[in-house]
N, C-alpha and C positions, 0 to 999 in steps of 0.2 A: 504494500500500500504506500502511495506517495506520502512524503513527510514535509513537503515544501509547497507553499502557495506563492505564485508570482502573479501579481496584479499589474497589468500593463495599461496605463492610462494614456491613450493616444487620441481617441475620438471624442473624449469628453470635452464639452465646451467650458473652458475655464471662466467664462463670464456668466454662466448659468449655475448658481450655487445649488439649486435643487438637484442637479445631476451629480453633485460631488459627494453627497453624504454616504450613499451606499458603498462605494469602493473603500472608503476610509473606515467605515463602520465594520465591514466584512473583514478587512485586514486586522482590525483591532480584536475582533472576536476570534479569528483564527490564531492570532498570537496568544490570546488568553487560553486557547485550547492546546497550547504548547507546540503548534506547528511553526516551522521556520517560515517567515513571511517577508517578502520584499515587494515594494511598490516601485515600479519604473515609471517615471514621468517623462513623456516624450511627445512630439507633435505639439499641437496647441496646448495640450494639458501640461506641457513642460513649463509653461508660464507660472504654474503654481510653485515651482521650485525657486522662483525669484522673490527676494525679500519685498514685502509690501503688497503683493498680489493677493494671496490667500487671506491676509488680515482684513481685507476690504470686502470679502464675500461672506454671505450667510447662506446656509443650507435652506433655512426657512425664514421668510420675512417675519420680522418682529422678534426674532431670537437674539439672545445676547451671545450665542456661541458662533464664532466665525469658523470658516473652513480651516483656517490655520489652527484653531483649537482642536478640530478633528485630527489634523495631522499630528499635533503634539500628543494627543491621547494615544494615537496609534504607535507613535515612536516610543512613548513611555511603556507601552505594552510589549515592546520588543520588535516592532516592525522596522525593517531597514528600508530607507528611502534612497533611491538612485535616480540619476537624471542622465538622459542620453546626450552625447556630445553635441549633436546639431542644435540642441536647445541653447547651449552657450553661445553659439554663433548667431542665433536669432535674437535672444533677449539679454545677453550678457551673463556675467558670472558672479553677480552679487546674490549668492544663494542663501536660503534659509539654513540654519545650523543643523537641521535634521537630515540634510542630504549627506550621506556617508560616502558616496562614490559617484564618479562619472563613468558611464559605460557606453559602449558602442553597439551597433546593430548585431555584430557577431555574438556578443555576450547574450543578448536577448534571445536570439535564435538558438544558441547552444543550450541555454537554460530551459527554454520552451520544449526542446526536443528530448530533454532528460526524462527518463521514465519515472524518476522520483519527484518530479515537479508537475503540479497541476497549474495551468495558466488560465486566468480570467482576463478578459480585455474589456475596457470601458472606453 
């Protein structure tokens, strides 16, 4: 049975907070269940790795909890956050402290093909 969950956020619209709750919540739950979990931010969703972006977004209107709060909760639960290299070319490298590593496409493909990894995409 696989023991790792990789969540690739590539198609998620970083300007639509309501799309962002589920992936971070599921990552947090999986980490609490003691799975190895990593979230890869790439494509437009890579903007969430940049300081100041997630802090301005809310999953639900009227909530006091920002998308960045969801990221911090996941990180505290043990989720590892990584960003794809092209993101840095598009939006810069002023990254949130929760980003542990910069990875390329070969890493994502290699992990997704590993039989011990389950991959979710958003």
